[in-house]
CHARMM-style PDB file with segment names, atoms N, HN, CA, C and O in Angstrom:
ATOM      1  N   MET     1      73.951  64.338 101.421  1.00  0.00      PROA
ATOM      2  CA  MET     1      75.109  65.225 101.556  1.00  0.00      PROA
ATOM      3  C   MET     1      75.221  66.102 100.314  1.00  0.00      PROA
ATOM      4  O   MET     1      74.810  65.724  99.217  1.00  0.00      PROA
ATOM      5  N   THR     2      75.776  67.248 100.520  1.00  0.00      PROA
ATOM      6  HN  THR     2      76.110  67.555 101.411  1.00  0.00      PROA
ATOM      7  CA  THR     2      75.999  68.211  99.446  1.00  0.00      PROA
ATOM      8  C   THR     2      77.504  68.335  99.214  1.00  0.00      PROA
ATOM      9  O   THR     2      78.289  68.213 100.154  1.00  0.00      PROA
ATOM     10  N   THR     3      77.902  68.574  97.984  1.00  0.00      PROA
ATOM     11  HN  THR     3      77.264  68.673  97.221  1.00  0.00      PROA
ATOM     12  CA  THR     3      79.318  68.798  97.682  1.00  0.00      PROA
ATOM     13  C   THR     3      79.560  70.300  97.601  1.00  0.00      PROA
ATOM     14  O   THR     3      78.882  71.025  96.873  1.00  0.00      PROA
ATOM     15  N   TYR     4      80.548  70.740  98.371  1.00  0.00      PROA
ATOM     16  HN  TYR     4      81.099  70.151  98.962  1.00  0.00      PROA
ATOM     17  CA  TYR     4      80.940  72.148  98.395  1.00  0.00      PROA
ATOM     18  C   TYR     4      82.332  72.295  97.789  1.00  0.00      PROA
ATOM     19  O   TYR     4      83.198  71.442  97.982  1.00  0.00      PROA
ATOM     20  N   LEU     5      82.532  73.374  97.064  1.00  0.00      PROA
ATOM     21  HN  LEU     5      81.829  74.067  96.907  1.00  0.00      PROA
ATOM     22  CA  LEU     5      83.849  73.735  96.562  1.00  0.00      PROA
ATOM     23  C   LEU     5      84.384  74.785  97.530  1.00  0.00      PROA
ATOM     24  O   LEU     5      83.830  75.878  97.643  1.00  0.00      PROA
ATOM     25  N   VAL     6      85.468  74.442  98.230  1.00  0.00      PROA
ATOM     26  HN  VAL     6      85.918  73.554  98.138  1.00  0.00      PROA
ATOM     27  CA  VAL     6      86.021  75.329  99.251  1.00  0.00      PROA
ATOM     28  C   VAL     6      87.402  75.800  98.804  1.00  0.00      PROA
ATOM     29  O   VAL     6      88.278  74.993  98.491  1.00  0.00      PROA
ATOM     30  N   GLY     7      87.580  77.114  98.780  1.00  0.00      PROA
ATOM     31  HN  GLY     7      86.868  77.770  99.034  1.00  0.00      PROA
ATOM     32  CA  GLY     7      88.862  77.711  98.400  1.00  0.00      PROA
ATOM     33  C   GLY     7      89.615  78.183  99.626  1.00  0.00      PROA
ATOM     34  O   GLY     7      89.051  78.847 100.496  1.00  0.00      PROA
ATOM     35  N   VAL     8      90.913  77.830  99.693  1.00  0.00      PROA
ATOM     36  HN  VAL     8      91.370  77.291  98.987  1.00  0.00      PROA
ATOM     37  CA  VAL     8      91.737  78.160 100.859  1.00  0.00      PROA
ATOM     38  C   VAL     8      93.090  78.699 100.386  1.00  0.00      PROA
ATOM     39  O   VAL     8      93.681  78.163  99.449  1.00  0.00      PROA
ATOM     40  N   TYR     9      93.572  79.747 101.028  1.00  0.00      PROA
ATOM     41  HN  TYR     9      93.091  80.183 101.789  1.00  0.00      PROA
ATOM     42  CA  TYR     9      94.939  80.235 100.804  1.00  0.00      PROA
ATOM     43  C   TYR     9      95.574  80.509 102.157  1.00  0.00      PROA
ATOM     44  O   TYR     9      94.902  80.471 103.188  1.00  0.00      PROA
ATOM     45  N   ASN    10      96.887  80.788 102.147  1.00  0.00      PROA
ATOM     46  HN  ASN    10      97.433  80.819 101.309  1.00  0.00      PROA
ATOM     47  CA  ASN    10      97.583  81.062 103.403  1.00  0.00      PROA
ATOM     48  C   ASN    10      97.997  82.526 103.444  1.00  0.00      PROA
ATOM     49  O   ASN    10      98.790  82.979 102.619  1.00  0.00      PROA
ATOM     50  N   ARG    11      97.461  83.257 104.403  1.00  0.00      PROA
ATOM     51  HN  ARG    11      96.817  82.890 105.074  1.00  0.00      PROA
ATOM     52  CA  ARG    11      97.734  84.700 104.484  1.00  0.00      PROA
ATOM     53  C   ARG    11      99.171  84.984 104.903  1.00  0.00      PROA
ATOM     54  O   ARG    11      99.733  86.001 104.496  1.00  0.00      PROA
ATOM     55  N   PHE    12      99.784  84.107 105.712  1.00  0.00      PROA
ATOM     56  HN  PHE    12      99.328  83.281 106.043  1.00  0.00      PROA
ATOM     57  CA  PHE    12     101.184  84.311 106.108  1.00  0.00      PROA
ATOM     58  C   PHE    12     102.084  84.257 104.872  1.00  0.00      PROA
ATOM     59  O   PHE    12     102.964  85.100 104.697  1.00  0.00      PROA
ATOM     60  N   ILE    13     101.856  83.266 104.025  1.00  0.00      PROA
ATOM     61  HN  ILE    13     101.142  82.581 104.167  1.00  0.00      PROA
ATOM     62  CA  ILE    13     102.646  83.117 102.802  1.00  0.00      PROA
ATOM     63  C   ILE    13     102.363  84.276 101.851  1.00  0.00      PROA
ATOM     64  O   ILE    13     103.284  84.846 101.266  1.00  0.00      PROA
ATOM     65  N   ARG    14     101.093  84.620 101.699  1.00  0.00      PROA
ATOM     66  HN  ARG    14     100.344  84.157 102.174  1.00  0.00      PROA
ATOM     67  CA  ARG    14     100.722  85.725 100.806  1.00  0.00      PROA
ATOM     68  C   ARG    14     101.393  87.023 101.234  1.00  0.00      PROA
ATOM     69  O   ARG    14     101.885  87.781 100.398  1.00  0.00      PROA
ATOM     70  N   ASP    15     101.413  87.277 102.541  1.00  0.00      PROA
ATOM     71  HN  ASP    15     101.014  86.661 103.221  1.00  0.00      PROA
ATOM     72  CA  ASP    15     102.051  88.496 103.061  1.00  0.00      PROA
ATOM     73  C   ASP    15     103.549  88.495 102.774  1.00  0.00      PROA
ATOM     74  O   ASP    15     104.110  89.521 102.390  1.00  0.00      PROA
ATOM     75  N   LYS    16     104.200  87.344 102.958  1.00  0.00      PROA
ATOM     76  HN  LYS    16     103.745  86.510 103.270  1.00  0.00      PROA
ATOM     77  CA  LYS    16     105.645  87.249 102.693  1.00  0.00      PROA
ATOM     78  C   LYS    16     105.952  87.487 101.214  1.00  0.00      PROA
ATOM     79  O   LYS    16     106.876  88.224 100.873  1.00  0.00      PROA
ATOM     80  N   VAL    17     105.173  86.860 100.352  1.00  0.00      PROA
ATOM     81  HN  VAL    17     104.422  86.261 100.629  1.00  0.00      PROA
ATOM     82  CA  VAL    17     105.391  87.019  98.905  1.00  0.00      PROA
ATOM     83  C   VAL    17     105.179  88.475  98.498  1.00  0.00      PROA
ATOM     84  O   VAL    17     105.968  89.029  97.733  1.00  0.00      PROA
ATOM     85  N   CYS    18     104.118  89.092  99.007  1.00  0.00      PROA
ATOM     86  HN  CYS    18     103.477  88.642  99.629  1.00  0.00      PROA
ATOM     87  CA  CYS    18     103.836  90.500  98.681  1.00  0.00      PROA
ATOM     88  C   CYS    18     104.929  91.436  99.192  1.00  0.00      PROA
ATOM     89  O   CYS    18     105.194  92.478  98.593  1.00  0.00      PROA
ATOM     90  N   ALA    19     105.563  91.052 100.309  1.00  0.00      PROA
ATOM     91  HN  ALA    19     105.347  90.206 100.795  1.00  0.00      PROA
ATOM     92  CA  ALA    19     106.632  91.870 100.878  1.00  0.00      PROA
ATOM     93  C   ALA    19     107.977  91.608 100.205  1.00  0.00      PROA
ATOM     94  O   ALA    19     108.975  92.251 100.532  1.00  0.00      PROA
ATOM     95  N   GLY    20     108.003  90.666  99.268  1.00  0.00      PROA
ATOM     96  HN  GLY    20     107.193  90.144  99.002  1.00  0.00      PROA
ATOM     97  CA  GLY    20     109.233  90.365  98.557  1.00  0.00      PROA
ATOM     98  C   GLY    20     110.187  89.455  99.319  1.00  0.00      PROA
ATOM     99  O   GLY    20     111.350  89.314  98.942  1.00  0.00      PROA
ATOM    100  N   GLU    21     109.696  88.835 100.393  1.00  0.00      PROA
ATOM    101  HN  GLU    21     108.750  88.949 100.700  1.00  0.00      PROA
ATOM    102  CA  GLU    21     110.539  87.916 101.168  1.00  0.00      PROA
ATOM    103  C   GLU    21     110.711  86.611 100.406  1.00  0.00      PROA
ATOM    104  O   GLU    21     109.855  86.219  99.614  1.00  0.00      PROA
ATOM    105  N   GLU    22     111.821  85.954 100.657  1.00  0.00      PROA
ATOM    106  HN  GLU    22     112.517  86.273 101.301  1.00  0.00      PROA
ATOM    107  CA  GLU    22     112.089  84.675 100.007  1.00  0.00      PROA
ATOM    108  C   GLU    22     111.245  83.588 100.676  1.00  0.00      PROA
ATOM    109  O   GLU    22     111.222  83.455 101.900  1.00  0.00      PROA
ATOM    110  N   VAL    23     110.560  82.822  99.841  1.00  0.00      PROA
ATOM    111  HN  VAL    23     110.579  82.930  98.847  1.00  0.00      PROA
ATOM    112  CA  VAL    23     109.685  81.754 100.327  1.00  0.00      PROA
ATOM    113  C   VAL    23     109.979  80.497  99.523  1.00  0.00      PROA
ATOM    114  O   VAL    23     110.161  80.557  98.307  1.00  0.00      PROA
ATOM    115  N   ASP    24     110.023  79.371 100.201  1.00  0.00      PROA
ATOM    116  HN  ASP    24     109.875  79.322 101.189  1.00  0.00      PROA
ATOM    117  CA  ASP    24     110.207  78.081  99.529  1.00  0.00      PROA
ATOM    118  C   ASP    24     109.148  77.940  98.435  1.00  0.00      PROA
ATOM    119  O   ASP    24     107.974  78.215  98.684  1.00  0.00      PROA
ATOM    120  N   PRO    25     109.542  77.514  97.218  1.00  0.00      PROA
ATOM    121  CA  PRO    25     108.584  77.428  96.102  1.00  0.00      PROA
ATOM    122  C   PRO    25     107.343  76.577  96.413  1.00  0.00      PROA
ATOM    123  O   PRO    25     106.239  76.899  95.974  1.00  0.00      PROA
ATOM    124  N   GLU    26     107.530  75.514  97.159  1.00  0.00      PROA
ATOM    125  HN  GLU    26     108.427  75.253  97.516  1.00  0.00      PROA
ATOM    126  CA  GLU    26     106.382  74.669  97.520  1.00  0.00      PROA
ATOM    127  C   GLU    26     105.410  75.431  98.421  1.00  0.00      PROA
ATOM    128  O   GLU    26     104.193  75.337  98.258  1.00  0.00      PROA
ATOM    129  N   GLN    27     105.958  76.181  99.363  1.00  0.00      PROA
ATOM    130  HN  GLN    27     106.946  76.258  99.496  1.00  0.00      PROA
ATOM    131  CA  GLN    27     105.113  76.988 100.249  1.00  0.00      PROA
ATOM    132  C   GLN    27     104.511  78.173  99.500  1.00  0.00      PROA
ATOM    133  O   GLN    27     103.376  78.569  99.764  1.00  0.00      PROA
ATOM    134  N   ALA    28     105.277  78.736  98.562  1.00  0.00      PROA
ATOM    135  HN  ALA    28     106.199  78.414  98.347  1.00  0.00      PROA
ATOM    136  CA  ALA    28     104.817  79.916  97.826  1.00  0.00      PROA
ATOM    137  C   ALA    28     103.524  79.635  97.067  1.00  0.00      PROA
ATOM    138  O   ALA    28     102.746  80.551  96.805  1.00  0.00      PROA
ATOM    139  N   ALA    29     103.296  78.390  96.718  1.00  0.00      PROA
ATOM    140  HN  ALA    29     103.929  77.646  96.930  1.00  0.00      PROA
ATOM    141  CA  ALA    29     102.055  78.025  96.013  1.00  0.00      PROA
ATOM    142  C   ALA    29     100.823  78.369  96.842  1.00  0.00      PROA
ATOM    143  O   ALA    29      99.744  78.587  96.291  1.00  0.00      PROA
ATOM    144  N   TRP    30     100.978  78.419  98.169  1.00  0.00      PROA
ATOM    145  HN  TRP    30     101.855  78.242  98.617  1.00  0.00      PROA
ATOM    146  CA  TRP    30      99.845  78.732  99.044  1.00  0.00      PROA
ATOM    147  C   TRP    30      99.471  80.213  99.031  1.00  0.00      PROA
ATOM    148  O   TRP    30      98.513  80.619  99.688  1.00  0.00      PROA
ATOM    149  N   GLU    31     100.231  81.019  98.282  1.00  0.00      PROA
ATOM    150  HN  GLU    31     101.010  80.689  97.748  1.00  0.00      PROA
ATOM    151  CA  GLU    31      99.813  82.408  98.078  1.00  0.00      PROA
ATOM    152  C   GLU    31      98.496  82.420  97.297  1.00  0.00      PROA
ATOM    153  O   GLU    31      97.639  83.280  97.500  1.00  0.00      PROA
ATOM    154  N   ASP    32      98.365  81.451  96.409  1.00  0.00      PROA
ATOM    155  HN  ASP    32      99.061  80.753  96.244  1.00  0.00      PROA
ATOM    156  CA  ASP    32      97.160  81.324  95.581  1.00  0.00      PROA
ATOM    157  C   ASP    32      96.127  80.445  96.272  1.00  0.00      PROA
ATOM    158  O   ASP    32      96.457  79.638  97.141  1.00  0.00      PROA
ATOM    159  N   THR    33      94.899  80.613  95.879  1.00  0.00      PROA
ATOM    160  HN  THR    33      94.631  81.269  95.173  1.00  0.00      PROA
ATOM    161  CA  THR    33      93.810  79.821  96.438  1.00  0.00      PROA
ATOM    162  C   THR    33      93.854  78.393  95.889  1.00  0.00      PROA
ATOM    163  O   THR    33      93.970  78.174  94.684  1.00  0.00      PROA
ATOM    164  N   HSD    34      93.757  77.430  96.808  1.00  0.00      PROA
ATOM    165  HN  HSD    34      93.662  77.608  97.788  1.00  0.00      PROA
ATOM    166  CA  HSD    34      93.639  76.008  96.459  1.00  0.00      PROA
ATOM    167  C   HSD    34      92.182  75.620  96.675  1.00  0.00      PROA
ATOM    168  O   HSD    34      91.543  76.076  97.623  1.00  0.00      PROA
ATOM    169  N   TYR    35      91.660  74.774  95.787  1.00  0.00      PROA
ATOM    170  HN  TYR    35      92.179  74.404  95.017  1.00  0.00      PROA
ATOM    171  CA  TYR    35      90.249  74.392  95.859  1.00  0.00      PROA
ATOM    172  C   TYR    35      90.098  72.925  96.221  1.00  0.00      PROA
ATOM    173  O   TYR    35      90.836  72.067  95.738  1.00  0.00      PROA
ATOM    174  N   PHE    36      89.115  72.655  97.091  1.00  0.00      PROA
ATOM    175  HN  PHE    36      88.515  73.352  97.483  1.00  0.00      PROA
ATOM    176  CA  PHE    36      88.860  71.304  97.579  1.00  0.00      PROA
ATOM    177  C   PHE    36      87.374  70.994  97.485  1.00  0.00      PROA
ATOM    178  O   PHE    36      86.532  71.861  97.718  1.00  0.00      PROA
ATOM    179  N   ASP    37      87.062  69.752  97.143  1.00  0.00      PROA
ATOM    180  HN  ASP    37      87.746  69.048  96.954  1.00  0.00      PROA
ATOM    181  CA  ASP    37      85.683  69.271  97.167  1.00  0.00      PROA
ATOM    182  C   ASP    37      85.421  68.700  98.555  1.00  0.00      PROA
ATOM    183  O   ASP    37      86.127  67.796  99.003  1.00  0.00      PROA
ATOM    184  N   ILE    38      84.419  69.220  99.224  1.00  0.00      PROA
ATOM    185  HN  ILE    38      83.846  69.954  98.860  1.00  0.00      PROA
ATOM    186  CA  ILE    38      84.091  68.781 100.578  1.00  0.00      PROA
ATOM    187  C   ILE    38      82.637  68.312 100.601  1.00  0.00      PROA
ATOM    188  O   ILE    38      81.731  69.045 100.206  1.00  0.00      PROA
ATOM    189  N   GLU    39      82.429  67.089 101.066  1.00  0.00      PROA
ATOM    190  HN  GLU    39      83.165  66.493 101.387  1.00  0.00      PROA
ATOM    191  CA  GLU    39      81.075  66.559 101.255  1.00  0.00      PROA
ATOM    192  C   GLU    39      80.618  66.936 102.659  1.00  0.00      PROA
ATOM    193  O   GLU    39      81.294  66.614 103.636  1.00  0.00      PROA
ATOM    194  N   ALA    40      79.478  67.615 102.769  1.00  0.00      PROA
ATOM    195  HN  ALA    40      78.929  67.876 101.975  1.00  0.00      PROA
ATOM    196  CA  ALA    40      78.990  68.052 104.069  1.00  0.00      PROA
ATOM    197  C   ALA    40      77.476  68.258 104.014  1.00  0.00      PROA
ATOM    198  O   ALA    40      76.885  68.385 102.942  1.00  0.00      PROA
ATOM    199  N   LYS    41      76.873  68.288 105.190  1.00  0.00      PROA
ATOM    200  HN  LYS    41      77.352  68.185 106.061  1.00  0.00      PROA
ATOM    201  CA  LYS    41      75.421  68.507 105.292  1.00  0.00      PROA
ATOM    202  C   LYS    41      75.055  69.984 105.183  1.00  0.00      PROA
ATOM    203  O   LYS    41      73.920  70.333 104.856  1.00  0.00      PROA
ATOM    204  N   SER    42      76.047  70.858 105.467  1.00  0.00      PROA
ATOM    205  HN  SER    42      76.968  70.575 105.732  1.00  0.00      PROA
ATOM    206  CA  SER    42      75.796  72.298 105.426  1.00  0.00      PROA
ATOM    207  C   SER    42      77.105  73.047 105.148  1.00  0.00      PROA
ATOM    208  O   SER    42      78.192  72.477 105.235  1.00  0.00      PROA
ATOM    209  N   GLU    43      76.977  74.319 104.818  1.00  0.00      PROA
ATOM    210  HN  GLU    43      76.094  74.783 104.748  1.00  0.00      PROA
ATOM    211  CA  GLU    43      78.167  75.155 104.607  1.00  0.00      PROA
ATOM    212  C   GLU    43      78.990  75.220 105.882  1.00  0.00      PROA
ATOM    213  O   GLU    43      80.219  75.173 105.838  1.00  0.00      PROA
ATOM    214  N   GLU    44      78.314  75.328 107.016  1.00  0.00      PROA
ATOM    215  HN  GLU    44      77.316  75.366 107.052  1.00  0.00      PROA
ATOM    216  CA  GLU    44      79.009  75.396 108.305  1.00  0.00      PROA
ATOM    217  C   GLU    44      79.835  74.124 108.544  1.00  0.00      PROA
ATOM    218  O   GLU    44      80.972  74.195 109.011  1.00  0.00      PROA
ATOM    219  N   GLN    45      79.262  72.978 108.224  1.00  0.00      PROA
ATOM    220  HN  GLN    45      78.339  72.920 107.844  1.00  0.00      PROA
ATOM    221  CA  GLN    45      79.987  71.717 108.398  1.00  0.00      PROA
ATOM    222  C   GLN    45      81.170  71.632 107.430  1.00  0.00      PROA
ATOM    223  O   GLN    45      82.229  71.118 107.792  1.00  0.00      PROA
ATOM    224  N   ALA    46      80.998  72.130 106.210  1.00  0.00      PROA
ATOM    225  HN  ALA    46      80.138  72.547 105.917  1.00  0.00      PROA
ATOM    226  CA  ALA    46      82.091  72.145 105.236  1.00  0.00      PROA
ATOM    227  C   ALA    46      83.244  73.003 105.759  1.00  0.00      PROA
ATOM    228  O   ALA    46      84.410  72.627 105.639  1.00  0.00      PROA
ATOM    229  N   ARG    47      82.913  74.147 106.336  1.00  0.00      PROA
ATOM    230  HN  ARG    47      81.966  74.453 106.433  1.00  0.00      PROA
ATOM    231  CA  ARG    47      83.939  75.025 106.911  1.00  0.00      PROA
ATOM    232  C   ARG    47      84.667  74.328 108.060  1.00  0.00      PROA
ATOM    233  O   ARG    47      85.890  74.419 108.164  1.00  0.00      PROA
ATOM    234  N   LYS    48      83.929  73.638 108.916  1.00  0.00      PROA
ATOM    235  HN  LYS    48      82.935  73.564 108.832  1.00  0.00      PROA
ATOM    236  CA  LYS    48      84.542  72.924 110.044  1.00  0.00      PROA
ATOM    237  C   LYS    48      85.479  71.827 109.544  1.00  0.00      PROA
ATOM    238  O   LYS    48      86.564  71.640 110.094  1.00  0.00      PROA
ATOM    239  N   LYS    49      85.066  71.107 108.511  1.00  0.00      PROA
ATOM    240  HN  LYS    49      84.185  71.259 108.065  1.00  0.00      PROA
ATOM    241  CA  LYS    49      85.891  70.025 107.967  1.00  0.00      PROA
ATOM    242  C   LYS    49      87.203  70.565 107.398  1.00  0.00      PROA
ATOM    243  O   LYS    49      88.263  69.991 107.649  1.00  0.00      PROA
ATOM    244  N   ILE    50      87.146  71.647 106.645  1.00  0.00      PROA
ATOM    245  HN  ILE    50      86.285  72.113 106.442  1.00  0.00      PROA
ATOM    246  CA  ILE    50      88.365  72.190 106.041  1.00  0.00      PROA
ATOM    247  C   ILE    50      89.285  72.770 107.113  1.00  0.00      PROA
ATOM    248  O   ILE    50      90.507  72.712 106.975  1.00  0.00      PROA
ATOM    249  N   ARG    51      88.713  73.324 108.171  1.00  0.00      PROA
ATOM    250  HN  ARG    51      87.721  73.371 108.283  1.00  0.00      PROA
ATOM    251  CA  ARG    51      89.503  73.902 109.266  1.00  0.00      PROA
ATOM    252  C   ARG    51      90.317  72.835 110.009  1.00  0.00      PROA
ATOM    253  O   ARG    51      91.360  73.144 110.585  1.00  0.00      PROA
ATOM    254  N   LEU    52      89.853  71.595 109.998  1.00  0.00      PROA
ATOM    255  HN  LEU    52      89.006  71.343 109.530  1.00  0.00      PROA
ATOM    256  CA  LEU    52      90.606  70.526 110.664  1.00  0.00      PROA
ATOM    257  C   LEU    52      91.970  70.339 110.009  1.00  0.00      PROA
ATOM    258  O   LEU    52      92.965  70.098 110.693  1.00  0.00      PROA
ATOM    259  N   GLU    53      92.013  70.447 108.699  1.00  0.00      PROA
ATOM    260  HN  GLU    53      91.205  70.642 108.143  1.00  0.00      PROA
ATOM    261  CA  GLU    53      93.263  70.253 107.969  1.00  0.00      PROA
ATOM    262  C   GLU    53      94.014  71.560 107.720  1.00  0.00      PROA
ATOM    263  O   GLU    53      95.241  71.569 107.626  1.00  0.00      PROA
ATOM    264  N   TYR    54      93.272  72.660 107.616  1.00  0.00      PROA
ATOM    265  HN  TYR    54      92.275  72.653 107.693  1.00  0.00      PROA
ATOM    266  CA  TYR    54      93.868  73.959 107.299  1.00  0.00      PROA
ATOM    267  C   TYR    54      93.407  74.985 108.340  1.00  0.00      PROA
ATOM    268  O   TYR    54      92.506  75.781 108.076  1.00  0.00      PROA
ATOM    269  N   PRO    55      94.033  74.961 109.526  1.00  0.00      PROA
ATOM    270  CA  PRO    55      93.570  75.823 110.625  1.00  0.00      PROA
ATOM    271  C   PRO    55      93.920  77.304 110.449  1.00  0.00      PROA
ATOM    272  O   PRO    55      94.940  77.670 109.864  1.00  0.00      PROA
ATOM    273  N   LYS    56      93.044  78.111 110.971  1.00  0.00      PROA
ATOM    274  HN  LYS    56      92.216  77.814 111.445  1.00  0.00      PROA
ATOM    275  CA  LYS    56      93.226  79.570 110.948  1.00  0.00      PROA
ATOM    276  C   LYS    56      94.514  79.966 111.676  1.00  0.00      PROA
ATOM    277  O   LYS    56      95.192  80.909 111.267  1.00  0.00      PROA
ATOM    278  N   SER    57      94.850  79.255 112.743  1.00  0.00      PROA
ATOM    279  HN  SER    57      94.300  78.489 113.075  1.00  0.00      PROA
ATOM    280  CA  SER    57      96.040  79.566 113.539  1.00  0.00      PROA
ATOM    281  C   SER    57      97.338  79.409 112.738  1.00  0.00      PROA
ATOM    282  O   SER    57      98.364  79.975 113.117  1.00  0.00      PROA
ATOM    283  N   LYS    58      97.306  78.656 111.648  1.00  0.00      PROA
ATOM    284  HN  LYS    58      96.472  78.197 111.341  1.00  0.00      PROA
ATOM    285  CA  LYS    58      98.483  78.479 110.793  1.00  0.00      PROA
ATOM    286  C   LYS    58      98.421  79.373 109.558  1.00  0.00      PROA
ATOM    287  O   LYS    58      99.202  79.209 108.620  1.00  0.00      PROA
ATOM    288  N   GLY    59      97.483  80.321 109.569  1.00  0.00      PROA
ATOM    289  HN  GLY    59      96.849  80.455 110.331  1.00  0.00      PROA
ATOM    290  CA  GLY    59      97.422  81.321 108.508  1.00  0.00      PROA
ATOM    291  C   GLY    59      96.467  81.015 107.372  1.00  0.00      PROA
ATOM    292  O   GLY    59      96.386  81.785 106.415  1.00  0.00      PROA
ATOM    293  N   PHE    60      95.740  79.904 107.454  1.00  0.00      PROA
ATOM    294  HN  PHE    60      95.806  79.278 108.231  1.00  0.00      PROA
ATOM    295  CA  PHE    60      94.848  79.553 106.357  1.00  0.00      PROA
ATOM    296  C   PHE    60      93.550  80.349 106.417  1.00  0.00      PROA
ATOM    297  O   PHE    60      92.939  80.510 107.474  1.00  0.00      PROA
ATOM    298  N   VAL    61      93.152  80.836 105.256  1.00  0.00      PROA
ATOM    299  HN  VAL    61      93.648  80.706 104.397  1.00  0.00      PROA
ATOM    300  CA  VAL    61      91.944  81.654 105.120  1.00  0.00      PROA
ATOM    301  C   VAL    61      91.005  80.950 104.146  1.00  0.00      PROA
ATOM    302  O   VAL    61      91.419  80.522 103.069  1.00  0.00      PROA
ATOM    303  N   ILE    62      89.742  80.836 104.536  1.00  0.00      PROA
ATOM    304  HN  ILE    62      89.406  81.183 105.411  1.00  0.00      PROA
ATOM    305  CA  ILE    62      88.731  80.287 103.629  1.00  0.00      PROA
ATOM    306  C   ILE    62      88.298  81.427 102.717  1.00  0.00      PROA
ATOM    307  O   ILE    62      87.688  82.400 103.160  1.00  0.00      PROA
ATOM    308  N   ASP    63      88.623  81.287 101.443  1.00  0.00      PROA
ATOM    309  HN  ASP    63      89.118  80.496 101.084  1.00  0.00      PROA
ATOM    310  CA  ASP    63      88.350  82.323 100.462  1.00  0.00      PROA
ATOM    311  C   ASP    63      86.915  82.237  99.934  1.00  0.00      PROA
ATOM    312  O   ASP    63      86.288  83.257  99.647  1.00  0.00      PROA
ATOM    313  N   CYS    64      86.404  81.006  99.808  1.00  0.00      PROA
ATOM    314  HN  CYS    64      86.914  80.177 100.041  1.00  0.00      PROA
ATOM    315  CA  CYS    64      85.038  80.831  99.309  1.00  0.00      PROA
ATOM    316  C   CYS    64      84.515  79.450  99.679  1.00  0.00      PROA
ATOM    317  O   CYS    64      85.279  78.505  99.876  1.00  0.00      PROA
ATOM    318  N   VAL    65      83.207  79.362  99.765  1.00  0.00      PROA
ATOM    319  HN  VAL    65      82.586  80.129  99.604  1.00  0.00      PROA
ATOM    320  CA  VAL    65      82.503  78.091  99.951  1.00  0.00      PROA
ATOM    321  C   VAL    65      81.304  78.156  99.025  1.00  0.00      PROA
ATOM    322  O   VAL    65      80.371  78.926  99.254  1.00  0.00      PROA
ATOM    323  N   ASP    66      81.335  77.340  97.972  1.00  0.00      PROA
ATOM    324  HN  ASP    66      82.093  76.715  97.787  1.00  0.00      PROA
ATOM    325  CA  ASP    66      80.256  77.346  96.977  1.00  0.00      PROA
ATOM    326  C   ASP    66      79.663  75.948  96.844  1.00  0.00      PROA
ATOM    327  O   ASP    66      80.375  74.947  96.928  1.00  0.00      PROA
ATOM    328  N   VAL    67      78.364  75.895  96.638  1.00  0.00      PROA
ATOM    329  HN  VAL    67      77.785  76.708  96.570  1.00  0.00      PROA
ATOM    330  CA  VAL    67      77.681  74.621  96.419  1.00  0.00      PROA
ATOM    331  C   VAL    67      77.809  74.268  94.957  1.00  0.00      PROA
ATOM    332  O   VAL    67      77.568  75.099  94.081  1.00  0.00      PROA
ATOM    333  N   TYR    68      78.197  73.010  94.691  1.00  0.00      PROA
ATOM    334  HN  TYR    68      78.393  72.335  95.402  1.00  0.00      PROA
ATOM    335  CA  TYR    68      78.199  72.539  93.314  1.00  0.00      PROA
ATOM    336  C   TYR    68      76.762  72.404  92.848  1.00  0.00      PROA
ATOM    337  O   TYR    68      75.923  71.837  93.547  1.00  0.00      PROA
ATOM    338  N   LYS    69      76.486  72.921  91.679  1.00  0.00      PROA
ATOM    339  HN  LYS    69      77.168  73.382  91.110  1.00  0.00      PROA
ATOM    340  CA  LYS    69      75.158  72.780  91.081  1.00  0.00      PROA
ATOM    341  C   LYS    69      75.319  71.938  89.814  1.00  0.00      PROA
ATOM    342  O   LYS    69      75.933  72.366  88.836  1.00  0.00      PROA
ATOM    343  N   PHE    70      74.763  70.753  89.859  1.00  0.00      PROA
ATOM    344  HN  PHE    70      74.265  70.406  90.653  1.00  0.00      PROA
ATOM    345  CA  PHE    70      74.881  69.834  88.730  1.00  0.00      PROA
ATOM    346  C   PHE    70      73.672  69.955  87.814  1.00  0.00      PROA
ATOM    347  O   PHE    70      72.605  70.400  88.237  1.00  0.00      PROA
ATOM    348  N   GLY    71      73.840  69.565  86.587  1.00  0.00      PROA
ATOM    349  HN  GLY    71      74.707  69.204  86.244  1.00  0.00      PROA
ATOM    350  CA  GLY    71      72.727  69.614  85.646  1.00  0.00      PROA
ATOM    351  C   GLY    71      72.760  70.912  84.856  1.00  0.00      PROA
ATOM    352  O   GLY    71      73.722  71.678  84.912  1.00  0.00      PROA
ATOM    353  N   GLY    72      71.699  71.131  84.132  1.00  0.00      PROA
ATOM    354  HN  GLY    72      70.917  70.509  84.086  1.00  0.00      PROA
ATOM    355  CA  GLY    72      71.665  72.393  83.414  1.00  0.00      PROA
ATOM    356  C   GLY    72      71.117  72.229  82.112  1.00  0.00      PROA
ATOM    357  OT1 GLY    72      71.012  73.197  81.360  1.00  0.00      PROA
TER     358      GLY     72
END
């Protein structure tokens, strides 16, 4: 398995904040990208896993999917 760093934000919340609408502070945090470590066999599988918890229908947008590169 590979570890992916997946970034997710909520476009509904981002739109409200940008429009100056009042948003609950806890929800307002979703204007910014949140990052999650996802173990998956492929980028496609990582995207599917994150979508289970953060569905597109609820405004969640996958901002990035990056493979962790260890060593150096």
